[in-house]
All heavy atoms as an XYZ file, in Angstrom:
912
protein
N      83.840     94.583     97.173
C      84.658     95.654     96.631
C      83.786     96.708     95.949
O      84.031     97.891     96.100
C      85.672     95.091     95.653
C      86.517     96.169     95.037
S      87.830     95.466     94.095
C      88.344     96.880     93.211
N      82.805     96.290     95.193
C      81.943     97.243     94.500
C      81.240     98.152     95.505
O      81.206     99.361     95.326
C      80.908     96.505     93.640
C      81.382     96.197     92.258
C      82.366     95.245     92.045
C      80.857     96.857     91.172
C      82.803     94.952     90.764
C      81.283     96.582     89.883
C      82.271     95.620     89.681
N      80.663     97.578     96.552
C      79.928     98.376     97.537
C      80.799     99.438     98.189
O      80.345    100.548     98.437
C      79.324     97.473     98.616
C      78.224     96.578     98.071
O      77.656     96.910     97.002
O      77.935     95.548     98.701
N      82.045     99.104     98.452
C      82.936    100.028     99.156
C      83.580    101.065     98.246
O      83.884    102.162     98.688
C      84.059     99.257     99.858
C      83.615     98.469    101.056
C      84.819     97.810    101.699
C      84.420     96.956    102.879
N      85.589     96.286    103.477
N      83.830    100.715     96.978
C      84.691    101.566     96.158
C      84.081    102.088     94.869
O      84.692    102.915     94.203
C      85.971    100.799     95.801
C      86.755    100.365     96.992
N      87.476    101.242     97.771
C      86.908     99.143     97.562
C      88.050    100.584     98.753
N      87.719     99.308     98.657
N      82.898    101.625     94.488
C      82.329    102.036     93.207
C      80.949    102.643     93.414
O      80.073    102.043     94.025
C      82.270    100.844     92.228
C      83.692    100.327     91.985
C      81.606    101.250     90.919
C      83.767     99.113     91.116
N      80.780    103.841     92.906
C      79.522    104.567     93.022
C      78.430    103.854     92.233
O      78.672    103.303     91.161
C      79.719    105.990     92.477
C      78.539    106.870     92.788
O      77.544    106.808     92.029
O      78.592    107.608     93.780
N      77.217    103.872     92.743
C      76.074    103.224     92.081
C      75.767    103.860     90.721
O      75.158    103.248     89.862
C      74.817    103.298     92.961
C      74.945    102.581     94.283
C      74.745    101.111     94.143
C      74.730    100.479     95.525
N      74.744     99.042     95.490
N      76.184    105.103     90.515
C      75.932    105.804     89.261
C      77.016    105.550     88.213
O      76.874    105.970     87.064
C      75.820    107.314     89.517
C      74.763    107.702     90.539
C      73.360    107.304     90.090
O      73.029    107.511     88.909
O      72.604    106.777     90.919
N      78.098    104.891     88.574
C      79.212    104.661     87.648
C      78.790    103.726     86.516
O      77.994    102.814     86.714
C      80.393    104.062     88.402
N      79.322    103.986     85.327
C      79.105    103.094     84.182
C      80.286    102.127     84.161
O      81.426    102.548     84.066
C      79.027    103.891     82.889
C      77.817    104.792     82.823
C      77.764    105.517     81.497
C      76.653    106.515     81.464
N      75.351    105.975     81.411
N      79.991    100.845     84.241
C      81.021     99.828     84.408
C      80.983     98.854     83.236
O      79.923     98.365     82.860
C      80.800     99.057     85.725
C      80.769    100.030     86.897
C      81.857     97.986     85.918
C      80.091     99.473     88.118
N      82.154     98.578     82.670
C      82.276     97.578     81.620
C      83.152     96.458     82.154
O      84.252     96.704     82.629
C      82.901     98.171     80.345
O      82.107     99.269     79.913
C      82.974     97.134     79.239
N      82.645     95.239     82.087
C      83.383     94.076     82.566
C      83.334     92.983     81.512
O      82.616     93.096     80.516
C      82.769     93.500     83.863
O      81.496     92.935     83.560
C      82.608     94.556     84.929
N      84.072     91.924     81.776
C      83.931     90.748     80.931
C      82.662     90.006     81.360
O      81.932     90.473     82.228
C      85.171     89.858     81.024
C      85.442     89.375     82.439
O      84.659     89.689     83.357
O      86.450     88.689     82.628
N      82.391     88.893     80.756
C      81.144     88.183     81.062
C      81.308     87.136     82.161
O      80.618     86.122     82.168
C      80.590     87.536     79.793
C      80.032     88.555     78.828
C      78.963     87.953     77.980
C      78.331     89.065     77.159
N      77.005     88.758     76.764
N      82.174     87.395     83.098
C      82.333     86.490     84.229
C      81.019     86.438     84.991
O      80.434     87.473     85.332
C      83.474     86.967     85.123
C      83.722     86.122     86.325
C      83.904     84.773     86.361
C      83.825     86.575     87.678
N      84.126     84.357     87.649
C      84.079     85.449     88.484
C      83.731     87.819     88.285
C      84.237     85.521     89.855
C      83.899     87.901     89.649
C      84.149     86.754     90.420
N      80.543     85.221     85.274
C      79.246     85.055     85.933
C      79.247     85.582     87.368
O      78.185     85.831     87.932
C      78.832     83.591     85.900
C      78.357     83.179     84.509
C      77.933     81.744     84.479
N      79.161     80.938     84.380
C      79.274     79.676     84.733
N      78.259     79.036     85.227
N      80.407     79.035     84.593
N      80.390     85.776     87.945
C      80.467     86.302     89.303
C      79.899     87.706     89.441
O      79.573     88.154     90.544
N      79.770     88.433     88.318
C      79.184     89.775     88.346
C      77.659     89.751     88.337
O      77.021     90.767     88.604
C      79.678     90.609     87.158
C      81.149     90.919     87.181
C      81.977     90.490     86.156
C      81.714     91.655     88.211
C      83.331     90.774     86.160
C      83.061     91.941     88.226
C      83.865     91.498     87.194
O      85.203     91.785     87.216
N      77.056     88.623     88.005
C      75.592     88.544     87.875
C      74.836     89.042     89.112
O      73.843     89.761     88.971
C      75.156     87.131     87.494
C      75.550     86.781     86.074
O      75.882     87.654     85.278
N      75.530     85.498     85.760
N      75.242     88.691     90.330
C      74.485     89.151     91.505
C      74.456     90.671     91.682
O      73.522     91.205     92.271
C      75.214     88.494     92.682
C      75.920     87.324     92.107
C      76.279     87.719     90.714
N      75.452     91.376     91.156
C      75.464     92.839     91.335
C      74.963     93.585     90.107
O      74.829     94.800     90.143
C      76.873     93.346     91.712
C      77.875     93.027     90.602
C      77.313     92.776     93.050
C      79.184     93.740     90.749
N      74.685     92.871     89.025
C      74.270     93.508     87.771
C      73.015     94.355     87.936
O      72.864     95.388     87.281
C      74.066     92.454     86.684
N      72.118     93.944     88.832
C      70.867     94.706     89.010
C      71.084     96.009     89.780
O      70.301     96.936     89.666
C      69.833     93.841     89.713
C      70.204     93.439     91.129
C      69.165     92.491     91.726
C      69.495     92.035     93.107
N      70.820     91.594     93.396
N      72.174     96.113     90.540
C      72.432     97.290     91.367
C      73.318     98.334     90.699
O      73.440     99.456     91.188
C      73.099     96.862     92.682
C      72.215     95.939     93.503
O      70.979     96.114     93.467
O      72.764     95.053     94.178
N      73.977     97.966     89.592
C      74.939     98.863     88.933
C      74.636     98.952     87.446
O      74.001     98.080     86.871
C      76.374     98.329     89.118
C      76.853     98.413     90.539
C      76.673     97.353     91.416
C      77.483     99.552     91.013
C      77.111     97.422     92.737
C      77.928     99.637     92.327
C      77.736     98.573     93.176
O      78.168     98.655     94.470
N      75.127    100.032     86.827
C      75.023    100.206     85.375
C      76.165     99.402     84.759
O      77.245     99.915     84.466
C      75.137    101.686     85.015
C      74.900    101.944     83.538
O      74.640    100.981     82.792
O      74.982    103.120     83.140
N      75.924     98.103     84.585
C      76.958     97.141     84.218
C      76.776     96.685     82.777
O      75.706     96.206     82.396
C      76.854     95.944     85.162
C      78.004     94.977     85.246
C      79.232     95.652     85.847
C      77.615     93.803     86.113
N      77.807     96.864     81.954
C      77.828     96.352     80.592
C      78.858     95.242     80.552
O      80.001     95.448     80.941
C      78.224     97.460     79.585
O      77.315     98.537     79.701
C      78.221     96.926     78.169
N      78.440     94.077     80.094
C      79.361     92.941     80.043
C      79.619     92.556     78.588
O      78.685     92.418     77.799
C      78.782     91.756     80.809
C      78.724     92.002     82.308
C      78.208     90.795     83.055
O      77.010     90.548     83.043
N      79.116     90.063     83.679
N      80.888     92.419     78.238
C      81.273     91.980     76.891
C      82.226     90.795     77.028
O      82.879     90.635     78.064
C      81.929     93.117     76.074
C      83.211     93.600     76.748
C      80.967     94.256     75.861
C      83.991     94.607     75.937
N      82.295     90.000     75.993
C      83.201     88.855     76.027
C      84.651     89.328     76.134
O      85.057     90.294     75.492
C      83.034     87.999     74.771
C      81.777     87.138     74.728
C      81.648     86.458     73.369
C      81.800     86.105     75.836
N      85.418     88.653     76.939
C      86.813     89.007     77.155
C      87.700     88.620     75.981
O      88.706     89.257     75.726
C      87.326     88.315     78.422
O      88.701     88.511     78.566
N      87.346     87.579     75.262
C      88.159     87.056     74.166
C      89.578     86.758     74.659
O      90.558     87.222     74.113
C      88.175     88.014     72.979
C      88.763     87.385     71.725
O      88.768     86.142     71.622
O      89.234     88.150     70.861
N      89.620     86.002     75.783
C      90.869     85.601     76.434
C      91.734     86.806     76.800
O      92.950     86.783     76.704
C      91.643     84.625     75.562
C      90.895     83.335     75.333
C      91.695     82.353     74.535
C      90.848     81.110     74.315
N      91.467     80.155     73.440
N      91.089     87.894     77.195
C      91.807     89.079     77.643
C      92.064     90.106     76.562
O      92.474     91.219     76.851
N      91.830     89.770     75.295
C      92.138     90.677     74.190
C      91.329     91.977     74.258
O      91.832     93.037     73.898
C      91.904     89.988     72.852
N      90.075     91.910     74.718
C      89.239     93.108     74.788
C      89.592     94.010     75.966
O      89.144     95.147     76.025
C      87.760     92.720     74.870
C      87.259     92.140     73.575
O      87.788     92.436     72.517
N      86.247     91.301     73.643
N      90.367     93.491     76.892
C      90.731     94.261     78.082
C      92.251     94.288     78.263
O      92.752     94.267     79.372
C      90.064     93.652     79.330
C      88.562     93.738     79.311
C      87.795     92.688     78.842
C      87.919     94.883     79.753
C      86.416     92.769     78.826
C      86.543     94.968     79.740
C      85.782     93.914     79.273
N      92.990     94.322     77.147
C      94.453     94.219     77.211
C      95.061     95.308     78.094
O      95.877     95.013     78.967
C      95.061     94.267     75.815
C      96.554     94.019     75.833
C      97.079     93.697     74.459
C      98.559     93.458     74.445
N      99.042     92.404     75.288
N      94.687     96.557     77.894
C      95.261     97.646     78.691
C      94.935     97.461     80.171
O      95.780     97.702     81.037
C      94.742     98.991     78.197
N      93.726     97.006     80.453
C      93.327     96.764     81.843
C      94.171     95.655     82.460
O      94.661     95.783     83.578
C      91.845     96.412     81.913
C      91.298     96.066     83.292
C      91.416     97.252     84.237
C      89.865     95.600     83.180
N      94.365     94.569     81.725
C      95.163     93.459     82.234
C      96.615     93.878     82.480
O      97.222     93.486     83.472
C      95.101     92.258     81.285
C      93.794     91.539     81.316
N      93.409     90.757     82.376
C      92.775     91.498     80.428
C      92.210     90.260     82.130
N      91.796     90.699     80.958
N      97.154     94.677     81.579
C      98.528     95.167     81.749
C      98.621     96.031     83.013
O      99.534     95.872     83.821
C      98.988     95.961     80.505
C     100.269     96.716     80.775
C      99.151     95.021     79.315
N      97.645     96.917     83.212
C      97.664     97.800     84.383
C      97.500     96.997     85.675
O      98.200     97.247     86.659
C      96.571     98.855     84.265
C      96.643     99.929     85.329
S      98.191    100.847     85.375
C      98.206    101.632     83.791
N      96.597     96.036     85.684
C      96.408     95.198     86.870
C      97.694     94.444     87.185
O      98.114     94.362     88.339
C      95.223     94.226     86.673
C      93.904     94.996     86.712
C      95.231     93.127     87.725
C      92.696     94.193     86.289
N      98.342     93.915     86.156
C      99.616     93.215     86.361
C     100.659     94.151     86.958
O     101.401     93.771     87.874
C     100.114     92.631     85.035
C     101.462     92.019     85.121
N     101.695     90.822     85.759
C     102.665     92.441     84.681
C     102.976     90.532     85.699
N     103.582     91.511     85.051
N     100.731     95.388     86.462
C     101.698     96.354     86.989
C     101.403     96.688     88.450
O     102.327     96.778     89.265
C     101.695     97.628     86.143
C     102.323     97.428     84.798
C     102.274     98.687     83.947
O     101.432     99.567     84.147
N     103.172     98.778     82.983
N     100.136     96.884     88.790
C      99.775     97.193     90.179
C     100.151     96.028     91.091
O     100.776     96.222     92.136
C      98.263     97.509     90.313
C      97.841     97.571     91.767
C      97.923     98.812     89.621
N      99.781     94.821     90.692
C     100.085     93.645     91.515
C     101.594     93.473     91.689
O     102.074     93.211     92.795
C      99.507     92.384     90.883
C      98.017     92.240     91.015
C      97.605     90.989     90.260
C      96.252     90.504     90.621
N      95.911     89.277     89.873
N     102.339     93.608     90.604
C     103.794     93.466     90.685
C     104.398     94.521     91.584
O     105.286     94.243     92.392
C     104.418     93.567     89.289
O     104.002     92.516     88.485
N     103.934     95.761     91.449
C     104.465     96.849     92.271
C     104.172     96.609     93.754
O     105.057     96.757     94.597
C     103.868     98.182     91.814
C     104.282     99.322     92.670
C     105.508     99.926     92.714
C     103.481     99.993     93.637
N     105.506    100.923     93.644
C     104.269    100.994     94.228
C     102.167     99.842     94.059
C     103.789    101.840     95.210
C     101.691    100.683     95.031
C     102.498    101.664     95.595
N     102.939     96.205     94.068
C     102.581     95.952     95.468
C     103.418     94.797     96.024
O     103.936     94.880     97.134
C     101.070     95.692     95.624
C     100.319     97.020     95.480
C     100.750     95.038     96.963
C      98.819     96.907     95.547
N     103.557     93.725     95.254
C     104.331     92.559     95.719
C     105.791     92.909     95.984
O     106.394     92.382     96.912
C     104.268     91.435     94.690
C     103.064     90.563     94.848
C     103.197     89.320     93.960
N     101.929     89.124     93.301
C     101.716     89.200     92.004
N     102.693     89.417     91.179
N     100.518     89.020     91.516
N     106.368     93.758     95.148
C     107.793     94.064     95.300
C     108.059     95.223     96.247
O     109.193     95.407     96.678
C     108.431     94.384     93.933
O     107.737     95.478     93.328
C     108.384     93.180     93.015
N     107.045     95.994     96.587
C     107.244     97.162     97.438
C     106.872     96.897     98.889
O     107.564     97.335     99.804
C     106.425     98.359     96.907
O     106.756     98.567     95.537
C     106.713     99.612     97.689
N     105.787     96.190     99.109
C     105.271     96.015    100.461
C     105.322     94.546    100.889
O     105.106     93.656    100.085
C     103.817     96.501    100.555
C     103.672     97.964    100.202
C     103.209     98.367     98.967
C     104.018     98.934    101.131
C     103.089     99.706     98.653
C     103.900    100.278    100.823
C     103.440    100.656     99.585
O     103.327    101.975     99.282
N     105.580     94.328    102.173
C     105.551     92.956    102.683
C     104.159     92.608    103.204
O     103.828     91.447    103.385
C     106.576     92.782    103.800
O     106.309     93.677    104.859
N     103.341     93.623    103.443
C     101.990     93.421    103.941
C     101.131     94.569    103.453
O     101.570     95.719    103.390
C     102.021     93.377    105.476
C     100.690     93.143    106.102
C     100.014     91.960    106.160
C      99.864     94.104    106.744
N      98.820     92.127    106.796
C      98.703     93.450    107.184
C      99.991     95.461    107.000
C      97.683     94.086    107.844
C      98.975     96.107    107.662
C      97.837     95.410    108.084
N      99.897     94.297    103.084
C      98.994     95.321    102.550
C      97.767     95.413    103.445
O      97.098     94.417    103.702
C      98.577     94.979    101.101
C      97.558     95.972    100.588
C      99.793     94.943    100.200
N      97.482     96.618    103.903
C      96.325     96.867    104.754
C      95.133     97.294    103.894
O      95.257     98.193    103.062
C      96.666     97.982    105.747
O      95.507     98.496    106.340
N      93.993     96.672    104.116
C      92.800     97.021    103.335
C      92.401     98.476    103.557
O      91.957     99.152    102.635
C      91.636     96.102    103.711
C      90.416     96.346    102.850
C      89.264     95.413    103.167
O      89.503     94.305    103.670
O      88.121     95.829    102.920
N      92.596     98.983    104.783
C      92.180    100.373    105.054
C      93.051    101.395    104.318
O      92.646    102.530    104.138
C      92.155    100.658    106.557
C      93.491    100.870    107.189
C      93.338    101.286    108.640
C      94.653    101.819    109.140
N      94.604    102.415    110.414
N      94.247    100.985    103.880
C      95.136    101.905    103.167
C      95.189    101.664    101.667
O      96.036    102.226    100.983
C      96.553    101.803    103.738
C      96.644    102.378    105.125
O      96.037    103.397    105.417
N      97.395    101.727    105.983
N      94.273    100.859    101.141
C      94.339    100.491     99.728
C      94.299    101.724     98.813
O      95.000    101.784     97.805
C      93.235     99.463     99.359
C      93.584     98.758     98.045
C      91.875    100.092     99.282
C      94.655     97.738     98.170
N      93.520    102.738     99.174
C      93.479    103.952     98.348
C      94.824    104.656     98.339
O      95.230    105.224     97.328
C      92.384    104.904     98.820
C      91.008    104.449     98.390
O      90.884    103.670     97.449
N      89.983    104.900     99.073
N      95.525    104.627     99.460
C      96.859    105.245     99.508
C      97.836    104.502     98.605
O      98.666    105.110     97.947
C      97.381    105.257    100.939
C      96.627    106.215    101.818
C      97.173    106.187    103.220
N      96.408    107.092    104.064
C      96.648    107.273    105.326
N      97.617    106.605    105.930
N      95.925    108.109    106.024
N      97.751    103.169     98.596
C      98.621    102.398     97.710
C      98.340    102.757     96.258
O      99.266    102.955     95.465
C      98.416    100.889     97.901
C      98.666    100.377     99.292
C      97.753     99.547     99.913
C      99.821    100.702     99.990
C      97.965     99.048    101.189
C     100.052    100.215    101.271
C      99.121     99.393    101.859
O      99.341     98.908    103.113
N      97.070    102.847     95.886
C      96.718    103.185     94.511
C      97.133    104.615     94.167
O      97.582    104.881     93.062
C      95.226    102.981     94.255
C      94.828    101.534     94.189
C      93.671    101.103     94.805
C      95.596    100.599     93.520
C      93.302     99.765     94.755
C      95.235     99.260     93.463
C      94.080     98.845     94.082
N      96.979    105.538     95.122
C      97.422    106.915     94.888
C      98.919    106.960     94.596
O      99.366    107.639     93.668
C      97.115    107.803     96.098
C      95.642    108.121     96.236
O      94.880    107.881     95.277
O      95.248    108.590     97.326
N      99.679    106.238     95.403
C     101.125    106.221     95.192
C     101.471    105.568     93.862
O     102.331    106.052     93.122
C     101.839    105.496     96.326
C     103.344    105.525     96.167
C     104.098    104.864     97.292
O     103.492    104.515     98.325
O     105.315    104.690     97.129
N     100.806    104.472     93.530
C     101.059    103.810     92.250
C     100.770    104.766     91.096
O     101.567    104.881     90.164
C     100.207    102.541     92.107
C     100.347    101.913     90.758
C     101.447    101.121     90.464
C      99.395    102.131     89.780
C     101.598    100.548     89.209
C      99.536    101.562     88.522
C     100.629    100.778     88.239
N      99.635    105.460     91.158
C      99.271    106.393     90.089
C     100.291    107.521     89.972
O     100.676    107.909     88.863
C      97.874    106.968     90.324
S      96.573    105.742     90.105
N     100.728    108.047     91.103
C     101.754    109.089     91.091
C     103.007    108.572     90.395
O     103.573    109.226     89.520
C     102.090    109.537     92.520
C     103.330    110.385     92.586
C     103.301    111.723     92.231
C     104.547    109.827     92.983
C     104.451    112.493     92.270
C     105.699    110.590     93.029
C     105.642    111.920     92.674
O     106.790    112.672     92.711
N     103.458    107.368     90.787
C     104.686    106.819     90.223
C     104.548    106.512     88.731
O     105.464    106.779     87.955
C     105.095    105.559     90.974
C     105.620    105.847     92.353
C     105.841    104.543     93.120
N     106.312    104.780     94.448
C     107.587    104.680     94.812
N     108.501    104.343     93.944
N     107.938    104.918     96.055
N     103.416    105.963     88.317
C     103.241    105.624     86.900
C     103.154    106.901     86.066
O     103.749    106.987     84.986
C     102.034    104.686     86.654
C     102.104    104.033     85.276
C     100.717    105.388     86.761
C     102.906    102.797     85.232
N     102.449    107.909     86.563
C     102.361    109.180     85.831
C     103.731    109.839     85.727
O     104.099    110.386     84.688
C     101.368    110.129     86.501
C      99.939    109.693     86.290
O      99.627    109.009     85.325
N      99.072    110.059     87.208
N     104.478    109.790     86.814
C     105.818    110.381     86.823
C     106.741    109.636     85.867
O     107.506    110.242     85.131
C     106.390    110.359     88.241
C     107.680    111.110     88.356
C     108.042    111.304     89.827
N     109.296    111.991     89.908
C     110.475    111.397     90.101
N     110.532    110.092     90.275
N     111.580    112.095     90.149
N     106.656    108.309     85.853
C     107.539    107.533     84.982
C     107.202    107.756     83.506
O     108.085    107.689     82.655
C     107.468    106.049     85.327
O     106.255    105.486     84.901
N     105.937    108.016     83.214
C     105.548    108.227     81.818
C     105.873    109.629     81.326
O     105.819    109.895     80.137
C     104.056    107.938     81.643
C     103.733    106.473     81.796
C     102.246    106.191     81.736
O     101.415    107.083     81.752
N     101.912    104.909     81.682
N     106.226    110.529     82.235
C     106.549    111.898     81.810
C     107.984    112.265     82.163
O     108.299    113.426     82.312
C     105.575    112.892     82.441
O     105.670    112.845     83.847
N     108.863    111.256     82.273
C     110.258    111.528     82.625
C     110.921    112.481     81.648
O     111.684    113.350     82.041
C     111.065    110.226     82.679
C     110.923    109.482     83.949
C     111.803    108.253     83.941
C     111.597    107.467     85.202
N     112.254    106.169     85.169
N     110.656    112.313     80.366
C     111.283    113.179     79.369
C     110.911    114.635     79.584
O     111.724    115.527     79.406
C     110.867    112.757     77.958
C     111.360    111.376     77.590
O     112.361    110.924     78.189
O     110.752    110.745     76.721
N     109.686    114.880     79.989
C     109.252    116.263     80.140
C     109.637    116.864     81.493
O     109.720    118.073     81.611
C     107.734    116.380     79.950
O     107.092    115.558     80.904
C     107.317    115.978     78.558
N     109.872    116.028     82.510
C     110.227    116.571     83.829
C     111.548    117.333     83.745
O     111.643    118.488     84.161
C     110.306    115.453     84.888
C     108.914    114.929     85.201
C     110.979    115.955     86.171
C     108.905    113.717     86.110
N     112.585    116.707     83.209
C     113.887    117.361     83.110
C     113.823    118.546     82.164
O     114.352    119.616     82.450
C     114.956    116.364     82.657
C     116.329    116.963     82.606
C     117.005    117.258     83.784
C     116.931    117.242     81.395
C     118.267    117.816     83.748
C     118.196    117.802     81.348
C     118.871    118.088     82.523
N     113.152    118.360     81.041
C     113.015    119.439     80.070
C     112.324    120.654     80.699
O     112.756    121.792     80.514
C     112.233    118.939     78.857
C     112.230    119.940     77.721
O     113.232    120.563     77.437
N     111.092    120.080     77.070
N     111.256    120.426     81.455
C     110.555    121.531     82.114
C     111.438    122.217     83.153
O     111.404    123.442     83.298
C     109.272    121.039     82.777
C     108.203    120.705     81.761
O     108.231    121.185     80.636
N     107.269    119.859     82.139
N     112.227    121.446     83.889
C     113.133    122.018     84.879
C     114.151    122.935     84.210
O     114.383    124.060     84.658
C     113.855    120.907     85.644
C     114.927    121.366     86.639
C     114.301    122.198     87.745
C     115.665    120.164     87.204
N     114.749    122.469     83.137
C     115.741    123.286     82.414
C     115.097    124.565     81.884
O     115.653    125.661     82.015
C     116.395    122.478     81.262
C     117.169    121.288     81.813
C     117.279    123.360     80.400
C     118.309    121.650     82.746
N     113.917    124.458     81.301
C     113.222    125.645     80.787
C     112.961    126.651     81.905
O     113.158    127.859     81.721
C     111.894    125.249     80.133
C     112.030    124.637     78.773
C     110.653    124.294     78.223
C     110.743    123.632     76.873
N     109.427    123.236     76.360
N     112.513    126.174     83.061
C     112.244    127.069     84.192
C     113.523    127.719     84.694
O     113.526    128.896     85.062
C     111.553    126.311     85.309
C     110.113    125.954     84.948
C     109.454    125.062     85.946
N     109.389    125.668     87.251
C     109.054    125.033     88.366
N     108.756    123.758     88.318
N     109.017    125.656     89.515
N     114.622    126.971     84.694
C     115.898    127.532     85.147
C     116.383    128.615     84.195
O     116.899    129.646     84.623
C     116.942    126.412     85.270
C     116.684    125.481     86.437
S     117.719    124.001     86.443
C     119.353    124.667     86.491
N     116.226    128.401     82.896
C     116.671    129.369     81.896
C     115.835    130.652     81.974
O     116.364    131.751     81.879
C     116.615    128.760     80.477
C     116.796    129.813     79.407
C     117.653    127.651     80.334
N     114.542    130.519     82.203
C     113.647    131.681     82.251
C     113.741    132.464     83.564
O     113.399    133.630     83.616
C     112.191    131.238     82.057
C     111.880    130.809     80.653
C     110.417    130.414     80.537
C     110.090    129.952     79.149
N     108.692    129.517     79.026
N     114.191    131.822     84.626
C     114.205    132.453     85.950
C     115.263    133.547     86.033
O     116.269    133.527     85.321
C     114.469    131.397     87.021
N     115.008    134.513     86.899
C     115.994    135.565     87.157
C     117.198    134.972     87.876
O     117.083    133.986     88.604
C     115.382    136.670     88.035
C     114.277    137.419     87.301
O     114.307    137.447     86.049
O     113.380    137.952     87.977
N     118.349    135.614     87.664
C     119.555    135.169     88.366
C     119.389    135.402     89.865
O     118.727    136.363     90.294
C     120.777    135.936     87.872
C     121.120    135.586     86.435
O     120.722    134.541     85.953
N     121.845    136.457     85.763
N     120.007    134.558     90.645
C     119.955    134.707     92.095
C     121.353    134.432     92.651
O     122.031    133.514     92.200
C     118.907    133.778     92.736
C     118.740    134.079     94.205
C     119.208    132.324     92.482
C     117.523    133.435     94.835
N     121.776    135.258     93.587
C     123.109    135.115     94.185
C     123.061    134.151     95.367
O     122.015    133.971     95.994
C     123.620    136.470     94.676
S     123.854    137.641     93.333
N     124.198    133.595     95.683
C     124.319    132.655     96.798
C     123.863    133.306     98.105
O     123.180    132.682     98.918
C     125.777    132.174     96.902
C     125.983    131.153     97.968
N     126.508    131.470     99.195
C     125.710    129.825     97.999
C     126.557    130.381     99.930
N     126.092    129.366     99.226
N     124.196    134.563     98.314
C     123.790    135.270     99.536
C     122.270    135.317     99.687
O     121.746    135.214    100.774
C     124.333    136.702     99.540
C     125.794    136.828     99.785
C     126.158    138.281     99.836
C     127.631    138.491     99.592
N     127.990    139.898     99.535
N     121.576    135.511     98.579
C     120.121    135.573     98.621
C     119.509    134.223     99.016
O     118.483    134.178     99.675
C     119.570    136.006     97.251
C     119.932    137.432     96.887
C     119.510    137.770     95.494
O     120.007    137.130     94.547
O     118.664    138.675     95.342
N     120.159    133.155     98.611
C     119.661    131.828     98.965
C     119.872    131.563    100.453
O     118.983    131.110    101.145
C     120.370    130.725     98.134
C     120.017    130.896     96.653
C     119.985    129.343     98.620
C     120.819    129.996     95.736
N     121.076    131.913    100.936
C     121.445    131.629    102.331
C     120.732    132.561    103.303
O     120.190    132.127    104.321
C     122.978    131.739    102.523
C     123.720    130.773    101.591
C     123.364    131.503    103.977
C     123.373    129.324    101.789
N     120.719    133.851    103.003
C     120.192    134.837    103.947
C     118.795    135.339    103.580
O     118.195    136.078    104.337
C     121.171    136.015    104.089
C     122.529    135.599    104.532
C     123.609    135.635    103.684
C     122.714    135.132    105.837
C     124.873    135.232    104.106
C     123.975    134.728    106.253
C     125.051    134.784    105.388
N     118.299    134.913    102.436
C     116.956    135.190    101.982
C     116.530    136.585    102.155
O     115.535    137.084    102.238
């Protein structure tokens, strides 16, 4: 996964899982104790959300489309976190816009 998706110049922080040892020499890798997940709480929550979303949305996941799945997840999470502002922005734009007649919409 690292070779395919992570740039060699990226600064990476992980827990101290020994499975990272073979790649530590090739990447700028900082390892800190996980403290049973406490040091990476936000990361664990996000990973759980991604896994849950993929499991409930797709019956099969293609490795070649993994970036598309993540793009869609990011779009949906960003949209869900700004729901309050989406409607508010729409109303503001409608109030500021010039009036338009039905004929102008139909016959442009």
